[in-house]
MARKOLTI-25884 format. One record per residue (C-alpha): residue in one letter; x, y, z. Coordinates in steps of 0.5 Angstrom, whole numbers, padded with zeros to 4 digits, always signed. Last residue first. Example, Ala and Ser with C-alpha at 12.3 -4.5 7.8 and 13.67 -1.06 7.14 Angstrom:
<atoms>
s+0027-0002+0014 a+0025-0009+0016 
</atoms>
This chain:
<atoms>
q+0171+0074-0050 v+0174+0074-0043 w+0175+0081-0041 t+0169+0083-0044 a+0165+0079-0039 p+0168+0083-0033 a+0172+0079-0028 w+0170+0073-0024 l+0176+0069-0022 p+0180+0063-0024 e+0185+0062-0019 c+0193+0062-0019 e+0195+0069-0020 s+0190+0073-0017 k+0190+0068-0011 q+0197+0069-0010 a+0196+0077-0010 l+0190+0076-0005 q+0195+0072-0001 v+0200+0077-0001 l+0196+0083+0000 a+0193+0079+0007 e+0200+0078+0009 f+0201+0085+0008 a+0195+0087+0012 t+0197+0083+0018 a+0204+0086+0018 l+0201+0093+0018 d+0196+0093+0023 d+0189+0096+0022 n+0190+0096+0014 v+0183+0094+0012 i+0184+0090+0006 e+0179+0090+0000 d+0177+0085-0006 d+0176+0086-0013 f+0174+0093-0013 f+0170+0097-0019 h+0164+0097-0015 g+0167+0101-0010 y+0168+0107-0014 l+0164+0113-0012 f+0162+0110-0006 n+0168+0106-0004 i+0172+0112-0005 k+0168+0117-0001 e+0168+0112+0005 a+0176+0112+0004 s+0176+0120+0004 k+0172+0120+0010 i+0176+0115+0014 m+0183+0119+0011 d+0179+0126+0013 q+0178+0123+0020 l+0185+0121+0021 e+0188+0128+0018 e+0183+0132+0023 d+0186+0127+0029 s+0193+0129+0027 f+0198+0124+0024 g+0205+0124+0027 r+0210+0129+0026 s+0217+0130+0022 n+0215+0127+0016 t+0218+0134+0013 e+0213+0134+0007 d+0207+0134+0013 f+0201+0131+0009 t+0204+0124+0010 s+0204+0124+0017 r+0209+0120+0020 a+0207+0113+0023 h+0210+0112+0030 a+0208+0105+0030 a+0204+0105+0036 e+0201+0112+0034 r+0199+0109+0028 t+0195+0103+0031 e+0192+0107+0036 k+0189+0113+0032 l+0187+0108+0027 q+0184+0103+0032 e+0180+0109+0035 f+0178+0112+0028 t+0175+0105+0025 p+0180+0101+0021 p+0183+0105+0014 k+0181+0102+0008 v+0186+0099+0002 h+0181+0097-0004 i+0184+0092-0008 i+0184+0092-0016 f+0186+0086-0020 p+0188+0089-0027 k+0185+0086-0034 l+0191+0090-0037 q+0188+0090-0045 p+0181+0089-0043 t+0181+0095-0039 r+0181+0098-0032 l+0187+0102-0032 a+0184+0108-0035 k+0178+0108-0031 i+0181+0107-0024 a+0186+0113-0025 q+0181+0117-0021 y+0183+0113-0015 h+0190+0116-0015 p+0195+0111-0017 s+0198+0105-0012 l+0201+0100-0018 i+0204+0094-0018 c+0206+0090-0024 v+0207+0083-0023 c+0212+0080-0028 g+0212+0076-0035 a+0216+0081-0039 n+0210+0083-0042 v+0206+0085-0036 i+0212+0090-0034 s+0212+0093-0041 r+0205+0094-0041 v+0205+0098-0035 s+0211+0102-0038 e+0207+0103-0044 a+0201+0106-0040 s+0205+0112-0037 t+0205+0114-0030 g+0206+0121-0028 y+0209+0127-0026 l+0209+0134-0028 h+0213+0140-0025 g+0210+0147-0022 k+0211+0145-0015 y+0207+0139-0016 e+0203+0137-0022 g+0199+0131-0024 h+0199+0125-0028 e+0195+0118-0029 i+0194+0113-0034 f+0199+0117-0039 k+0199+0116-0046 g+0192+0119-0047 a+0194+0123-0053 q+0193+0129-0049 i+0198+0127-0044 d+0203+0125-0049 a+0203+0132-0052 e+0204+0135-0044 m+0210+0130-0043 k+0213+0133-0050 d+0212+0140-0048 r+0215+0139-0041 p+0221+0135-0043 i+0222+0128-0040 f+0226+0125-0034 i+0224+0118-0033 y+0225+0118-0025 e+0228+0114-0020 r+0232+0109-0024 g+0231+0111-0031 p+0235+0117-0031 v+0240+0116-0025 e+0239+0121-0019 g+0246+0123-0015 t+0245+0130-0016 r+0238+0132-0018 i+0235+0132-0025 p+0230+0137-0027 r+0223+0137-0026 t+0219+0134-0032 t+0217+0128-0029 y+0216+0120-0031 p+0214+0115-0026 v+0218+0108-0026 p+0213+0102-0026 t+0213+0098-0020 r+0215+0091-0020 y+0214+0084-0017 k+0217+0078-0020 e+0224+0079-0020 p+0224+0084-0014 d+0221+0078-0009 r+0219+0081-0002 a+0221+0088-0004 a+0216+0089-0009 l+0211+0087-0004 r+0214+0091+0002 r+0214+0097-0003 k+0207+0096-0005 l+0204+0095+0002 e+0208+0102+0004 n+0205+0105-0002 r+0198+0103+0001 g+0199+0106+0008 v+0192+0110+0009 g+0196+0116+0008 p+0192+0119+0002 a+0186+0114+0001 g+0186+0108-0002 i+0187+0104-0009 l+0192+0099-0010 i+0192+0096-0017 i+0195+0089-0018 p+0197+0088-0025 r+0195+0081-0028 y+0200+0076-0029 v+0202+0073-0036 g+0207+0067-0035 p+0202+0062-0035 r+0195+0064-0036 p+0190+0065-0030 y+0182+0064-0032 l+0177+0069-0032 k+0171+0067-0030 a+0165+0071-0033 v+0162+0078-0031 e+0156+0082-0033 e+0156+0088-0029 y+0150+0090-0025 t+0147+0097-0023 a+0152+0102-0022 i+0150+0109-0026 m+0156+0112-0028 e+0156+0118-0032 r+0155+0123-0026 d+0161+0121-0024 f+0161+0125-0017 d+0166+0130-0016 d+0162+0133-0010 n+0161+0140-0009 e+0161+0142-0002 a+0155+0144+0001 k+0153+0152+0001 p+0147+0150-0004 d+0145+0145+0001 k+0142+0139-0003 n+0135+0137-0003 k+0133+0138-0010 e+0140+0135-0012 m+0138+0129-0007 q+0131+0128-0011 n+0135+0128-0018 r+0140+0123-0015 e+0134+0118-0012 h+0130+0119-0019 i+0137+0117-0023 i+0138+0111-0018 r+0131+0109-0019 r+0131+0109-0026 e+0137+0105-0027 q+0134+0100-0022 l+0128+0099-0027 n+0133+0098-0033 r+0138+0094-0030 s+0132+0089-0028 p+0130+0089-0021 i+0130+0082-0017 l+0125+0076-0017 g+0128+0070-0014 a+0130+0063-0017 r+0129+0057-0014 a+0135+0054-0010 n+0138+0047-0012 r+0144+0050-0016 d+0146+0055-0011 g+0153+0057-0013 e+0152+0064-0016 k+0146+0067-0013 r+0139+0066-0016 a+0136+0070-0021 q+0129+0072-0025 w+0129+0079-0027 w+0123+0084-0026 f+0122+0091-0030 a+0122+0089-0037 d+0121+0082-0036 d+0124+0077-0041 q+0131+0077-0037 a+0131+0070-0034 v+0136+0066-0031 i+0141+0071-0029 h+0146+0068-0024 l+0148+0073-0019 i+0155+0074-0016 d+0155+0078-0010 g+0159+0085-0010 r+0154+0089-0007 q+0149+0085-0003 f+0143+0080-0005 a+0136+0079-0003 q+0132+0075-0008 g+0124+0076-0008 a+0119+0071-0009 e+0116+0072-0002 k+0116+0080-0003 c+0111+0079-0009 p+0110+0084-0015 i+0116+0088-0012 y+0114+0095-0012 p+0114+0097-0004 d+0121+0094-0004 s+0123+0093+0004 e+0122+0086+0004 p+0125+0085-0003 d+0132+0087+0000 y+0137+0089-0005 d+0145+0092-0004 f+0148+0095-0010 h+0153+0094-0015 a+0151+0086-0017 r+0156+0082-0021 v+0153+0079-0026 r+0152+0072-0029 v+0148+0071-0036 k+0148+0063-0038 s+0140+0064-0039 e+0136+0058-0037 r+0131+0056-0042 q+0123+0056-0040 g+0119+0051-0044 m+0115+0053-0049 k+0107+0052-0048 g+0104+0057-0052 d+0097+0057-0053 s+0096+0058-0045 p+0093+0052-0042 v+0086+0053-0038 l+0087+0052-0031 k+0084+0048-0025 f+0089+0049-0019 t+0090+0044-0013 i+0094+0046-0007 t+0096+0040-0003 g+0098+0041+0004 e+0096+0048+0007 s+0092+0054+0004 n+0091+0060+0008 q+0097+0063+0004 l+0094+0061-0003 i+0087+0064-0002 q+0090+0070+0000 l+0094+0070-0006 v+0088+0069-0010 d+0085+0075-0007 g+0091+0079-0008 p+0091+0077-0015 t+0084+0080-0016 k+0077+0076-0016 g+0072+0077-0022 e+0073+0069-0023 v+0077+0066-0018 n+0072+0060-0017 i+0074+0056-0010 g+0075+0049-0011 n+0082+0049-0008 v+0084+0054-0013 e+0080+0055-0019 i+0080+0058-0026 v+0087+0060-0027 e+0089+0062-0034 d+0095+0059-0036 g+0100+0065-0039 v+0106+0063-0037 h+0106+0055-0036 i+0104+0050-0030 l+0105+0043-0031 g+0113+0042-0031 s+0112+0040-0023 r+0119+0043-0022 d+0117+0050-0025 a+0111+0050-0020 a+0115+0048-0014 g+0121+0053-0016 g+0127+0052-0019 h+0126+0058-0024 m+0120+0062-0022 i+0114+0062-0027 r+0112+0068-0029 a+0105+0072-0030 i+0100+0066-0029 v+0093+0069-0031 i+0087+0071-0027 k+0082+0074-0033 g+0081+0081-0034 t+0081+0079-0042 e+0085+0085-0045 d+0089+0087-0039 d+0090+0080-0036 t+0090+0080-0029 k+0096+0078-0025 i+0099+0072-0022 t+0106+0070-0019 a+0109+0063-0019 g+0115+0059-0015 l+0110+0056-0010 p+0113+0059-0004 e+0118+0054+0000 n+0115+0052+0007 n+0112+0046+0004 k+0106+0046-0001 v+0105+0040-0005 l+0102+0042-0012 q+0096+0039-0015 v+0095+0041-0023 i+0088+0040-0026 k+0088+0041-0033 i+0083+0044-0038 t+0083+0044-0046 e+0088+0040-0047 e+0089+0039-0055 d+0091+0032-0057 e+0084+0030-0060 d+0084+0037-0064 v+0077+0040-0065 e+0075+0044-0071 m+0068+0047-0071 p+0069+0048-0063 i+0062+0046-0059 d+0060+0052-0056 p+0060+0052-0048 l+0055+0049-0044 h+0050+0054-0039 p+0046+0050-0035 y+0039+0053-0034 f+0038+0056-0027 d+0039+0063-0030 k+0033+0063-0033 k+0033+0071-0033 a+0026+0071-0029 i+0028+0065-0025 s+0035+0069-0023 d+0031+0075-0022 h+0026+0072-0017 a+0031+0068-0013 f+0035+0075-0012 l+0029+0078-0010 l+0027+0073-0005 s+0034+0073-0003 q+0034+0080-0002 l+0027+0079+0002 h+0030+0074+0007 p+0037+0078+0008 t+0033+0084+0011 q+0035+0090+0007 l+0028+0092+0004 l+0025+0091+0011 h+0030+0097+0014 f+0028+0102+0009 v+0021+0100+0009 e+0021+0101+0017 k+0024+0108+0016 c+0020+0110+0010 l+0014+0109+0015 p+0017+0112+0021 s+0018+0119+0016 i+0022+0124+0017 h+0029+0121+0020 c+0028+0116+0014 r+0027+0121+0009 p+0034+0121+0006 a+0035+0114+0006 l+0028+0112+0002 q+0031+0114-0005 e+0037+0111-0005 l+0033+0105-0002 v+0028+0105-0008 e+0034+0105-0013 l+0037+0098-0009 a+0030+0095-0009 v+0030+0097-0017 q+0036+0093-0018 m+0034+0087-0014 s+0028+0087-0018 s+0032+0087-0025 s+0028+0081-0028 l+0022+0085-0030 l+0014+0083-0031 p+0015+0076-0030 a+0010+0071-0033 v+0005+0068-0029 r-0001+0069-0032 d+0002+0069-0039 d+0004+0062-0039 k+0010+0060-0043 g+0014+0065-0039 i+0014+0061-0033 k+0013+0053-0035 a+0020+0052-0033 i+0019+0054-0026 k+0014+0049-0025 s+0018+0043-0028 h+0024+0046-0023 v+0020+0046-0017 n+0017+0039-0019 v+0024+0036-0020 l+0026+0039-0014 a+0021+0036-0010 n+0022+0029-0013 l+0029+0029-0011 e+0027+0031-0004 k+0022+0026-0003 s+0026+0020-0006 e+0024+0015-0011 l+0030+0017-0016 l+0035+0016-0010 t+0032+0009-0008 q+0032+0007-0015 l+0039+0009-0016 f+0041+0005-0010 g+0038-0001-0012 l+0041-0002-0018 d+0047-0006-0015 q+0042-0012-0015 e+0044-0015-0022 g+0039-0020-0024 s+0040-0018-0031 l+0033-0018-0034 s+0030-0017-0027 e+0034-0011-0025 a+0034-0008-0032 e+0026-0008-0032 k+0026-0005-0025 l+0031+0000-0027 s+0026+0002-0033 t+0020+0002-0028 v+0024+0007-0024 l+0026+0011-0030 r+0019+0012-0032 s+0017+0014-0025 l+0022+0019-0025 v+0019+0022-0032 p+0012+0022-0029 d+0014+0025-0022 l+0013+0020-0017 c+0007+0021-0012 t+0003+0015-0015 e+0010+0011-0014 m+0009+0013-0006 v+0002+0011-0006 e+0004+0004-0009 a+0010+0003-0004 t+0005+0005+0002 m+0000+0000+0000 
</atoms>
């Protein structure tokens, strides 16, 4: 009796399905169809089908056809009209609150959905030509560990869709080989991302643990990313945490000036992908491109120029130099050909004494070029030993011709070091040692000479004063060398070293802090041996 009543209440379509199932069960003897029969006979499913059938008839019967499909919009417009009148009329206030109740708004929303027939499934158009091998939707699962996923997203300017902007080399997404630049993100862990911002999607990822599931529409181009072989030396410090413009701080790569970076991708105009040289297993991170960093430096300089005190000292700033990155390669030592050693430092820091000691250690190997001068020869001097004496007009002509790597005038006489004298020492199979003025760096740092440049730095003021007094060092600013360094001279030495480091620090291969002369000399000997025996990073143009 109960079964008969239930059967008479079934929807006609569902009733026919149940009958068909019973016939199939009797023919096949299968008992596994019972679950499906129970589902079709359930009150819940029949009630849903009944509601759907009635809704589907709306529009066909003029008596129940909807007058409009925008009742929610109308309600919002009414609310705007009622808002200014609520404090005047109690009735307006009551209607104003009534229209904002969730139940009424849900009712209006359901009305509009039925009027627009949004309850019908929407299937995409069948493509005219379908490639059987073409992948239309792909589901990718990645395990989220402590490392970032290694991908950034953006909103496509044309479509407004969320797409994969870049894949970080070596990251989880890159290692999977399943996610590509340009892939459209549809869902993340079952959450539809349509209409969401990249920030919204990032929040979803940050709140997710364990396995993360992406539903993606593959991009047209699936070309794999090939790592470039470019290495650069960084000429500035970078911390992505303090960079407000980086697309994703977690994807950033921090570094310090002097670090060697492997640039694995340069396809983005503003953000390169890089990893520190030697970190083969590390994922690549985002760093500002050369173009972006140059813009930042120019902007900072312009701001400094605006805020500069007109009475401040005019620094001899190399305006043409914008130090960002320098492409480098390994320079391997060649037998019998040694790189000149250039000691750069502030006046009085001790670089000349270090040069003298290194030359005295092995006079046959370490040599210094004989300087040129226009002053008259003095008693006891031998031409070519202390100085090479030359007429002033001749030396001025050679200076104009660029034959001197450095030159200056003292008490009306010219002094200088010729480039040819440096080359002759190198060609003789010896190590040329120089301690020129820091402004000579650019003239010496050439592919022909390939110098190894060392910055000799002073220690802190307290250490500098203590060590110079203990060594009874004589002031190099006193022509008679009859007194020690004054506190002002020591402060100027430190200030000058900071200036040299700021202007030319990106040219230095290494540095020595001369807090103790014996210790500093041992460090110099080790660096000299290093330049002779080890392959070292140098400008790429020196290797080509």
